[in-house]
N, C-alpha and C positions, 0 to 999 in steps of 0.2 A: 688706941689701936687694938689692944687686946679684946676690948668689948666688940669691936667690929668683927674680928675673926671668930669670936665666940657666937656670933649670931648666924644661924643656918641660912637664913634668907640672903644675908649679905654675902656669904660664901658662894651661894648659888649664882648671884649676879656677877660676882668677881670671876667665877669659873667660866661663865658664858663670855664675858668680855675677853678673857685670856684666850679662849678657844677661837673666837672670831679674829683676834689679832694674829694668832698662829696661822689660821687658815688664810688670812689676807697676805701674810708674809710668804707663805708657800705659793699661793696663786700668783701674786703680783710681783714678787721678787725672784723666787726660785723658778717660777713658770715651768712646772714639770710637763713632760711629754704625755700625751693622751692618745688613745686609739679611737677612731671614728669609723663606723661601718658604712659602706656605700653598697647598697643592694641593687640588683637588676640594672647594672650599668650596661647599656646597649653596646653591642659589638658593631663597629662600622667595618663593613667588608669593602676593601678597595682593590683596584687592579682588575676588575671584571672586564673592562673594555679591552685591555691587553690580552686577557685570557681568551676572550671571544675571537680576537684576531688570529689566535693560534688554533681556532676551530674547536674550542672546548667551552662548555657552559656549566655553571653551578646548578645542581638540582636542589640540594638542601644542606643544612649544617646541623651538627649535633647540638649546638647551643647558639642562641642569639644574644645572650647577655651573660655577665659574670658578676660576682660579688667580691668586694675587696675590703681590706681594713687599712686605714691610713694611720700613721703614727707621727705626731709632731707637737709643736708647741700649742698648749691649750689656748694661749692668748691669740696666737696667729690663726689657729684652726677655726676659731670662731668668726673670723673675718672672711674666710674663703667660701666661694660658691662651688659646691660639689658638682654642679652641672657642667662645669668647665673641664672636668676630667674626661679624658677620651680613651676608649679602648678600640683598637683597630687591628684587623687581620688582613694581610696582603695575599690575595689569591693569584696574583700575576705570575708567580713562580711555578705554578702547577704545570707540569709538562705532559701528563697522560691522564686518561679518564680512569675513574675508580674512586677510591676513598683515600684521601690524603690528610695527614695531621699537620696543621700549620700553627705557628706561634701567635699569640695575641699580645700585642704591645699595649701597655697601659701608660699613658702620658699624663703625668700630674704637674700642672703648671704652677706649682707652689715651691717656694724656696725652703730648703731644710725640712722637707716632708718626705717621708719614705713609705713604701708599702710594707706593712709589718708582718704579713704572712703570705705564703705561697707566691713568691716573686715570679714564678714561671707559669704562664697560662697557655693553654692550647685549645684548639677546636678542630673537630673532624669535619672535613668538607667532602661531599660526594659530587662528582662531576660526570658528565656524559658528553658525547659528541654533539657539537652545535650544528643544527640543521636549519634550513630556511624553507618557507613555503609561501606561495602566492595564492590568495583566495579572492574570487570575485565577490562583490557585495550583493547580498539579497536584500531587497527592500520589502519588509513586512508592513502591513497597515492595520490600524485599529480605529475604532470609532466609525462615524459615518459623516458624509457631507450634508449640507443643507438640502432640504427637499427639492427635487427636480434639478439636482446638479449631479454631475458625474466626473470622475477623475479621468484626466487624459494621461498622456505619457508621463512616467516618473523617471527623472534623470538624477543619478547620484555622481558627484565629482569630489574626490576620485571614486572610481567604481571598483577598486580593488585595494587590498592591503597585503603587505608582505610581512610575515611574522618570522621570528627566529628565536631559538631557545633550545633547551635539552631535547634530545631526540624523543624520549618517552612522553614528554609533555606535548610537543608539537604534533605527535601522532594521534593525540586524543582530540585535536581540533579539526573538524571536518567542514565547518561552515563559518562564514562571517557575514554580518548584516547590520542593518539599522532598522529601527521601528518608527514609522511615520504615523502620527495621530491625526486623522482627518478633522476631528474636533468641530464638526458642524460648519466647515468652511464653505464660503460661496465665492471666494476669489482664489487665485493661484496661491499655492503654499510654497514658502521658502524657509527651510529650517536647516540648522547645523546640528547634526545628530551624532551621538557617540557610537562608535563601532563595537558590536558585541560578538562573542564567539559561542559556538554551539558544538556539542559532541554528537556521537553516533545516534543517540536517542532523541536528537533535536532539542535536548535540554541545554539551557544556557550555562556556560562555564563562567561563574562569577569572578569578577576582577579581584575581589577580596580573597579569593582562595590562594593559599600560600604558593602552590605550584604555578598558578597563573601569573604571580608576581615575577616569575622567571622568564616570562614571554615578553619579547621586545617587538614592537610594531612600528613600521615607518610612518604611519598616520593613525591618529586616534579618533578623528571625526571625519564626517563627510557632509558636504553641502548638498541637500536634496531639494529639487524643484519638482513640483507636481502641478500640472495644468489642471484647472478646474473649469468645466464648461457648463453652460446652461442647457438643460433639456427642455424642448418645447413640444407640446402635443399638437399634432395637426391631423385633420381628417383626410381620408383617402377618397378621391373622386375618380370614378371610372369614366373612360371615354369610349365611345362606340363608333364604328365606321361601317359603311355599306356602299356597294357599288351604285345603288339607286337612292337618290335623296328621299323619294316618296316612301320607299320601303323602310328607310331608316326612321322616318317620321312615324309610320305606323307602328314600328317596333317600340318607339319611345313612348307611345300613348299608353297610359296606365301601366307603365313599367314598374314592376315590383321586384326588388332583389335585396339580398343581404351581402355584406362584405366580411371577410375574415382575413386579416384584422380590419376593423373599421377605422382605426387610427394608428399612427406610429409616433415615436418620439425622435425628433431630429436634434442634431447638434452640429457645431462648427463655429465659423465666425459669427459672433453674437449679432452684429449689425445686419448680416445677411439673413440669418435664421429668423430674425424678428420680423422680416418682411414677408415671410412665407406663411400662408394660412391654410393651404391644402397641398397635398402631393397627388398628382394625377397619375393614371395608368397610361400606358401606350394604348393607342386606339385598338379596341377589340372588335374584330369583324363579327357582325351579328349572325353571319352564317354558321358560326361555331355553335350557336344555341339551337340549331335545327334538331340535332340529335342529342344534345347535352344540356343539362340544367346547370352544370358547374363548369366554369371556365376561369382559368387563371390569367391575370393581366400583370405584365411587368411594370414596376413603378418607375416613373421618371424622376430621377434624383438630380437636382441642380448642382452645378459644379461648386465645390467648396462646402457641400452639405453631406452629412452622413446620417444614416438611420441606425438607431440603437438596435443591437443584436443582428445587425446586417440583414434586416428583412428586405427582400428584393422584389417580392410580388404579393399580390392579394388575390384571394379566390372569391369569385362572384357567383352566388347561387341565385338563379332566376326562379321566381315564384310565379307560375302560370295560373291564370284565372284567380289571382289574388291569394293563392295558397302558399 
């Protein structure tokens, strides 16, 4: 035995074993209390609905998270999920606008575990008068339709949104709308689009902005329907009239003229427009050309058909002697 204790290496091994046994005894048997830091614990603000019913709205808070230290059994603390700890602040008791200091309650769902420092937490909450505003939805469009197609009426349902929130924030919102992308469509478009808000400079107020998070809206999306119609190009054909048939025949011989415009684009019921090859003018009396080389003729537009850009007449220029 003396030889063992006289050996330095043996003493080192024995010392390590003894240290381990002492450590194990302390940890496993005595189980001393330890401190665990929990940082950036989010504060849950409750009671805003009741606060809004009283005509008051939260603008901002001095803090949205806190840090705490928990003290408890090392053995048990190792088994706990720190994500189950809750910090909450109840704003329902605020009775007037301005800045109010309210307590933050920390709920630790662990047995025999306490908060080791600063057991009293508070947060400053700024409030304003709650106001409401109704805004009609504007439909903005991007992109283009397929070639030779045009957009018909655009209908949004709902066509308005009611917003509520702090007076200073609601005052910054002047427009609400949705953005429809034509995306080369050649058929009717039906989309459910998110509602966006805009300020005085027509710049979008992003939903991720902290203040915009204080805005409540009765609807967040709108169903948008856009009719897409086919455009068809058709020639214009002038008609002429005369009291005397022979006089009309002589006028038509070697007739030379130009039209402005020569053609138009029509739209409407696709089955109907597909059958139309020309758009005629109302009969133009040839007597009008006695002293004039240019005469306008009103276009005859069939029922159910429309002309792009609302062109209603064509100008006929007569070229005498082939000029």
